[in-house]
Steps between C-alpha positions, in 0.01 A plus 500: 500500500848626573797379301779731608864404453696653792823530299329689216302715743827595671657592164206727423499658846876550481448714188184679614414504871127565450439241227343256748150624420550415133668161525325263255475221754128442483318275264132425471357151458136491391276202430307605189289187477510137607796416274670834442736697724660834406823629653587869466827676580609862495754611241812594700614748233166680521506504879857630519440759227308700761840576656750698294802280574676323210694282747179303552481384137722190546302396808168544318632296206617219728172491693299504176695207357451297815127571523445415133694175545276405792186578299622289207561206731142497630 
């Protein structure tokens, strides 16, 4: 499932033009059994650490906060 935020993606791309391949926009929803569903997300800090660009740190932090907030609300 894709969950990309265009504004945040633009901020990342503005700092690193090739970061598109590493954007943490995907999440996985798996039905584990009849009553249990698991949702997995990538860690934006881990994804962006593959690129040596400290300007991405604030974007990764913002994305991480938003993704964790969504997970908590489910």
